[in-house]
C-alpha positions in Angstrom: 0.0 0.0 0.0 2.2 2.8 -1.3 0.0 5.7 -0.2 0.4 4.7 3.5 4.1 5.0 3.4 3.5 8.4 2.0 1.1 9.3 4.7 3.5 8.2 7.4 6.4 10.1 6.0 4.2 13.3 5.5 3.2 13.2 9.1 6.5 14.7 10.1 5.5 18.2 8.8 7.0 21.1 10.9 4.0 23.5 10.4 1.4 23.9 13.0 -1.1 21.1 13.1 -4.7 22.4 12.4 -6.7 19.5 11.2 -7.1 15.9 12.4 -8.2 13.2 9.9 -12.0 13.2 10.1 -13.0 10.1 11.9 -15.3 8.8 9.3 -12.6 9.0 6.7 -10.3 6.9 8.9 -12.9 4.3 9.4 -13.5 4.2 5.6 -9.8 3.6 5.1 -9.7 1.0 7.8 -12.7 -0.8 6.2 -11.0 -0.5 2.8 -7.9 -2.1 4.1 -9.8 -4.8 5.8 -11.7 -5.6 2.6 -8.3 -6.0 0.8 -6.9 -8.1 3.5 -4.4 -5.7 4.5 -5.7 -4.8 7.9 -5.4 -8.2 9.3 -2.4 -7.4 11.4 -1.8 -4.5 13.8 1.1 -3.0 11.7 -1.1 -2.2 8.6 -4.0 -0.6 10.5 -4.2 3.2 10.7 -3.7 4.6 14.1 -5.7 7.9 13.9 -5.3 9.0 17.5 -1.5 9.5 16.8 -1.6 10.9 13.4 -2.6 14.4 12.5 -2.1 16.4 9.4 -1.5 20.1 8.7 -3.9 22.2 6.7 -3.1 23.6 3.3 -1.5 22.2 0.1 -0.1 19.1 1.8 -3.5 17.9 3.0 -5.0 18.4 -0.5 -2.1 16.3 -1.9 -2.7 13.5 0.5 -6.5 13.3 -0.2 -5.6 13.3 -4.0 -3.2 10.4 -3.4 -5.9 8.4 -1.5 -8.5 9.2 -4.2 -6.2 8.3 -7.0 -5.1 5.1 -5.4 -8.6 3.9 -4.5 -9.7 4.7 -8.1 -6.6 3.0 -9.7 -7.0 0.0 -7.5 -10.7 -0.4 -8.2 -9.8 -0.3 -12.0 -6.9 -2.6 -11.8 -8.7 -5.3 -10.2 -11.2 -5.8 -13.1 -10.7 -9.1 -14.9 -9.4 -9.0 -18.3 -11.4 -11.2 -20.6 -8.5 -11.9 -22.8 -6.7 -13.8 -20.1 -9.5 -16.4 -19.7 -9.5 -19.8 -21.4 -12.2 -19.8 -24.0 -14.8 -22.5 -23.8 -13.4 -23.8 -20.6 -15.6 -26.7 -19.1 -14.9 -29.0 -16.1 -17.1 -31.9 -15.6 -18.3 -33.9 -13.7 -17.9 -31.7 -10.6 -18.3 -33.1 -7.9 -16.1 -36.0 -9.1 -17.3 -39.4 -8.1 -15.4 -41.9 -10.3 -11.9 -40.5 -9.9 -11.8 -38.8 -13.3 -12.7 -35.4 -14.5 -12.9 -33.9 -18.1 -11.4 -30.5 -18.9 -12.4 -29.2 -22.3 -11.7 -26.0 -24.0 -12.1 -24.4 -27.4 -8.5 -24.7 -28.5 -8.1 -28.3 -27.0 -4.3 -27.6 -26.7 -2.1 -29.2 -24.1 -2.9 -28.0 -20.5 -0.8 -27.6 -17.4 -3.0 -28.5 -14.4 -2.3 -27.6 -10.8 -4.4 -28.6 -7.9 -4.3 -27.1 -4.5 -5.9 -28.2 -1.2 -7.8 -25.8 0.9 -4.6 -24.8 2.8 -2.9 -23.7 -0.5 -0.6 -26.7 -0.6 -0.1 -27.9 -4.2 -1.1 -31.5 -4.3 -0.9 -32.3 -7.9 0.9 -30.8 -11.0 0.5 -32.5 -14.4 0.1 -31.7 -18.1 -2.8 -33.4 -20.1 -2.9 -33.7 -23.8 -6.6 -34.7 -24.1 -9.4 -33.9 -21.9 -9.3 -36.6 -19.2 -7.6 -36.0 -15.9 -7.1 -38.9 -13.4 -7.8 -37.9 -9.8 -7.8 -41.3 -8.2 -4.7 -40.6 -6.1 -6.5 -37.6 -4.3 -8.6 -37.9 -1.1 -12.2 -36.9 -1.0 -12.3 -33.1 -0.2 -12.5 -29.6 -1.9 -9.6 -28.4 -4.0 -8.7 -25.5 -6.2 -8.0 -26.5 -9.8 -5.9 -24.1 -11.9 -5.6 -24.8 -15.6 -3.0 -23.0 -17.9 -3.5 -23.2 -21.8 -1.0 -21.3 -23.8 -1.1 -17.9 -22.1 -4.6 -18.2 -20.7 -5.7 -19.4 -17.2 -8.8 -20.7 -15.5 -9.4 -21.3 -11.8 -12.2 -23.4 -10.5 -13.3 -25.2 -7.3 -13.1 -28.9 -7.6 -15.0 -31.3 -5.3 -14.0 -34.9 -5.0 -16.5 -37.3 -3.2 
């Protein structure tokens, strides 16, 4: 979060302090950080009782940086449709017979990664057709990530 580094360095202004961050604004930033997963530890949370900012040009710059960062982040998180595998299908899901079919429009070789719910990679393979053998995996919920050329698809996979 680059703008928080800027805020922390700009706190050391040697002009008289006239304004304190409005409390609603601080709560908004804390909520924003929490939604991004950045406020899960004590170090990344704003401590507005200690930080104050002086008035004038510097405060306008800080608000501009915050607004620019939020607008940029919101725009940057949109999914780009060109990165998605066209015609991706995964069936049957849930898997009951130890095999799953992965089909795409290109039907090119696919690199397949499977992760458990803790994020540990439990399988990595490349398939040339559409059938993937999952008989060595235990029943449970997994995350399946498929790469085909420069495209990627991620799906939840359930094995019963």
